[in-house]
C-alpha positions in Angstrom: -53.1 -64.8 121.7 -52.7 -68.5 121.8 -56.4 -69.0 121.1 -56.2 -66.4 118.3 -53.5 -68.4 116.6 -55.7 -71.5 116.6 -58.6 -69.5 115.2 -56.4 -68.0 112.4 -55.2 -71.5 111.5 -58.8 -72.7 111.3 -59.6 -69.9 108.9 -56.6 -70.7 106.8 -54.8 -67.4 107.5 -51.7 -69.1 109.0 -50.2 -72.5 109.2 -49.7 -74.6 112.4 -46.3 -73.0 113.3 -46.6 -71.2 116.7 -44.3 -68.9 118.6 -43.1 -69.6 122.1 -45.3 -67.8 124.6 -43.8 -66.1 127.5 -45.8 -65.1 130.6 -44.4 -62.0 132.3 -45.3 -61.0 135.8 -43.7 -59.0 138.6 -41.9 -60.3 141.6 -44.6 -58.8 143.8 -47.4 -60.9 142.1 -46.2 -63.9 140.2 -48.6 -66.8 140.6 -48.2 -68.0 137.0 -44.4 -67.9 137.2 -44.5 -69.8 140.5 -46.8 -72.5 139.0 -44.8 -72.8 135.8 -41.5 -73.2 137.7 -43.2 -75.9 139.8 -44.6 -77.7 136.7 -48.2 -77.2 137.9 -51.3 -76.9 135.7 -52.9 -74.2 137.9 -51.6 -71.4 140.0 -52.3 -70.7 143.7 -53.6 -67.4 145.0 -50.8 -64.9 145.5 -51.2 -63.2 148.9 -50.4 -59.5 149.4 -50.0 -58.9 145.7 -48.2 -55.6 145.0 -46.7 -54.0 141.9 -46.7 -50.7 140.1 -48.0 -52.5 137.1 -51.7 -52.6 138.0 -52.6 -54.7 135.0 -50.2 -57.4 136.3 -51.6 -57.3 139.8 -53.7 -60.5 139.4 -53.3 -62.7 142.4 -55.3 -65.6 140.8 -56.0 -65.5 137.1 -59.4 -66.9 136.2 -57.9 -68.6 133.2 -54.6 -69.6 134.8 -54.8 -73.1 133.4 -55.2 -71.8 129.9 -52.2 -69.5 130.3 -50.1 -72.3 131.6 -51.3 -74.7 128.9 -50.2 -72.2 126.2 -46.8 -71.7 127.8 -46.2 -75.4 128.1 -47.6 -76.3 124.7 -45.4 -73.6 123.0 -42.2 -74.6 124.9 -42.3 -71.1 126.3 -41.4 -69.7 129.7 -42.6 -67.6 132.6 -40.5 -64.7 134.0 -40.9 -62.4 137.0 -39.4 -58.9 136.9 -38.9 -56.2 139.5 -40.8 -52.9 139.7 -37.4 -51.2 139.9 -36.3 -52.7 136.6 -39.7 -51.8 135.1 -39.2 -48.1 136.0 -35.7 -48.2 134.5 -37.1 -49.8 131.3 -39.8 -47.1 131.0 -37.1 -44.4 131.2 -34.7 -46.2 128.8 -37.3 -46.7 126.1 -38.6 -43.1 126.5 -35.2 -41.6 126.1 -33.9 -44.1 123.4 -37.0 -44.5 121.3 -39.4 -41.7 122.3 -42.1 -44.2 123.5 -43.8 -43.8 126.9 -44.6 -47.4 127.7 -47.0 -48.5 130.4 -45.4 -50.6 133.3 -46.9 -53.8 131.8 -45.3 -53.1 128.5 -42.0 -52.2 130.1 -42.1 -55.5 132.0 -41.8 -57.3 128.7 -38.6 -55.3 127.9 -37.1 -56.4 131.2 -38.2 -60.0 130.7 -36.7 -60.0 127.2 -33.3 -58.8 128.5 -33.4 -61.6 131.2 -34.3 -64.2 128.6 -31.5 -63.0 126.3 -29.0 -63.3 129.1 -30.2 -66.8 129.9 -30.0 -67.6 126.1 -33.6 -68.7 126.1 -34.1 -66.1 123.4 -31.4 -65.6 120.8 -30.5 -62.2 119.3 -31.5 -63.7 115.9 -35.0 -64.6 117.1 -38.0 -62.5 116.0 -39.8 -61.2 119.1 -43.1 -59.4 119.5 -43.6 -57.5 122.8 -47.1 -56.3 123.8 -47.5 -52.8 125.2 -51.1 -52.8 126.4 -51.5 -49.2 127.4 -49.9 -45.8 127.3 -47.4 -44.6 130.0 -49.3 -41.4 130.6 -52.0 -43.4 132.4 -49.4 -44.1 135.1 -47.7 -40.8 136.0 -47.2 -42.0 139.6 -44.7 -44.6 138.6 -42.2 -42.1 137.1 -39.9 -40.7 139.8 -39.5 -37.0 140.1 -36.3 -35.7 138.4 
């Protein structure tokens, strides 16, 4: 997305104003979060990566330096969330809004709540969360009721 904003500016579609970028990972696989918190420009391989959000199970991102550059340049943040909270968010959004989010999308809900509590994000801010797939692709993450 960061690269897309630069391309849209080059085409004259938007001005130079950019949003803060937030990298969201899970506690079981958070190399970008760890690198960001340490002020590093690259991440280190995350051994024994585990999470229910398979799209976030990336122990060493190929473009980690680009991700971190975007987060730093935008005065953004990096946030790790738990699988337990992801499952809760999937249920909460399904019941409240009728949307069946994928675990990766639900991770953004959890991160937003954390960032609101920390006052990094204000309730008056405009926020866009990316849900990259449908929850029905992940039936195994929903507990039997």
